[in-house]
C-alpha positions in Angstrom: 41.9 -16.5 32.7 45.7 -16.0 33.2 47.2 -13.0 34.8 50.9 -13.6 34.2 52.7 -10.4 32.8 54.3 -9.9 29.4 57.9 -10.3 31.1 56.8 -13.9 32.8 55.7 -15.0 29.6 59.2 -13.7 27.6 61.0 -15.3 30.2 59.1 -18.7 29.7 59.2 -18.3 26.4 63.5 -18.1 26.4 63.8 -20.7 28.8 61.9 -23.1 26.6 63.9 -21.9 23.4 67.4 -22.3 25.0 66.6 -25.8 26.5 68.5 -28.5 24.5 65.8 -30.3 22.2 68.6 -31.6 19.9 68.6 -34.9 18.5 70.8 -37.2 20.4 74.3 -37.7 18.8 77.2 -36.1 17.9 77.0 -33.0 14.9 78.2 -33.9 11.5 78.4 -31.7 8.5 76.7 -33.3 5.2 78.2 -32.4 1.9 78.0 -33.7 -1.6 81.6 -35.3 -2.5 81.0 -36.2 -5.6 77.8 -36.5 -8.1 77.6 -40.0 -6.8 78.8 -39.6 -3.2 77.3 -37.7 0.0 79.7 -37.5 2.9 79.8 -36.6 6.1 82.6 -34.9 8.6 82.6 -34.5 12.3 81.6 -30.8 13.1 84.3 -31.1 16.1 87.0 -29.0 14.3 84.7 -27.3 11.6 85.1 -23.3 12.2 82.7 -22.2 9.6 81.5 -22.9 6.1 81.6 -20.5 3.1 80.5 -19.8 -0.3 82.7 -17.7 -2.2 83.2 -16.5 -5.6 86.1 -18.0 -7.4 87.8 -14.7 -7.4 88.1 -14.6 -3.7 90.6 -17.3 -4.1 94.3 -16.8 -5.3 95.6 -19.4 -7.2 99.1 -20.9 -6.5 101.0 -22.0 -9.2 103.1 -25.0 -9.5 100.8 -26.9 -6.8 99.0 -30.2 -7.3 95.7 -30.2 -9.0 94.1 -30.5 -5.7 95.2 -27.6 -4.4 92.9 -24.6 -5.3 94.6 -21.7 -3.9 94.6 -19.4 -0.7 92.0 -17.4 0.8 91.5 -15.1 4.1 88.7 -15.3 5.8 88.2 -14.0 9.9 91.8 -12.4 9.9 93.3 -16.0 8.7 94.9 -16.8 5.8 94.7 -20.7 4.5 94.7 -23.1 1.9 91.8 -24.4 -0.1 91.6 -28.0 -1.2 89.3 -29.9 -4.0 88.6 -32.8 -1.7 87.5 -35.0 -4.4 90.5 -34.6 -6.3 92.7 -34.9 -3.3 91.1 -38.3 -3.0 91.6 -39.1 -6.6 87.6 -38.8 -7.0 86.1 -37.1 -10.0 85.3 -33.6 -9.2 82.2 -31.3 -9.7 84.4 -28.2 -9.3 85.8 -28.0 -13.1 84.4 -24.5 -13.9 82.9 -23.3 -10.6 81.5 -19.6 -10.4 81.9 -20.2 -6.5 83.3 -22.3 -4.1 81.3 -24.0 -1.0 84.0 -24.7 1.5 84.4 -26.4 4.9 86.8 -24.5 6.9 88.7 -26.7 9.4 90.9 -25.8 12.6 93.6 -28.2 13.9 93.8 -28.6 17.7 97.7 -28.5 17.5 99.5 -25.2 18.8 99.7 -22.8 16.7 96.7 -23.7 15.0 96.4 -24.5 11.2 93.4 -23.7 9.0 92.3 -25.3 5.7 89.3 -25.2 3.5 87.8 -28.3 1.8 86.0 -27.3 -1.4 83.1 -29.6 -2.1 80.2 -29.7 -4.7 77.3 -28.8 -2.2 76.9 -28.1 1.5 73.9 -29.8 2.6 73.7 -28.9 6.1 74.2 -30.5 9.5 73.0 -34.0 10.8 73.3 -35.7 14.3 74.3 -39.3 14.4 74.6 -41.6 17.6 78.1 -43.0 17.6 76.7 -46.6 17.5 75.2 -45.9 14.3 78.3 -45.5 12.6 79.3 -48.8 10.7 83.4 -49.7 10.7 82.5 -51.5 7.4 84.1 -49.7 4.5 83.6 -52.2 1.8 81.4 -49.8 -0.4 83.9 -47.4 -0.7 86.8 -46.9 -3.2 90.3 -47.9 -1.6 91.8 -44.2 -2.4 89.1 -43.0 0.1 89.1 -45.5 2.9 92.5 -44.3 4.7 90.6 -41.1 5.3 87.4 -42.5 6.8 86.3 -43.7 10.3 83.4 -45.4 9.2 80.0 -45.2 7.3 76.4 -44.8 7.9 73.5 -46.0 5.9 71.3 -43.2 5.3 68.2 -42.8 2.9 69.1 -46.1 1.7 72.5 -45.4 0.8 76.2 -45.6 2.6 77.6 -42.5 3.6 81.2 -42.3 4.3 82.2 -40.6 7.7 85.6 -38.8 7.3 88.0 -38.3 10.1 89.4 -34.9 10.6 92.9 -36.1 11.6 93.4 -38.4 8.7 92.7 -35.7 6.3 94.9 -33.1 7.8 98.0 -35.0 8.3 98.0 -35.7 4.8 97.0 -32.4 3.4 100.0 -31.0 5.6 102.5 -33.3 3.1 100.4 -31.7 -0.1 100.9 -28.2 0.9 
């Protein structure tokens, strides 16, 4: 029979809880880009993910169709883009009631925030760098400039987007 105190058991459980039992590799946010394509983006610059009502985004007149509008979150006002439309892919955001948005922050000073609206957010996965393949032949030419590679997951090739390439291109749009 164990004679450890309740406090000792709690300390042992807390220690176990906070041990790094994570799968190896870097974290990526997984999202549905189009009805046919699931994609990944490194979590390095992801600040948060949001699900917002359409009314929370203020439309901007005379902007390209990939610009949905501006929104405020956590004391930052930023532009939200339809990532599929920006990449000239069919968008699943034709008449949404809500937007699912990945909020990103640049590492430059001052930091710039922007949001990428996607069809659906599907969680976070961890991948070893060695699992990312450099071959991009499975994807349309219009998205390959924004990719750093691809991953074979669930018998499908998933594009892995490169944050800096997307942010650089979006800075020209907005």
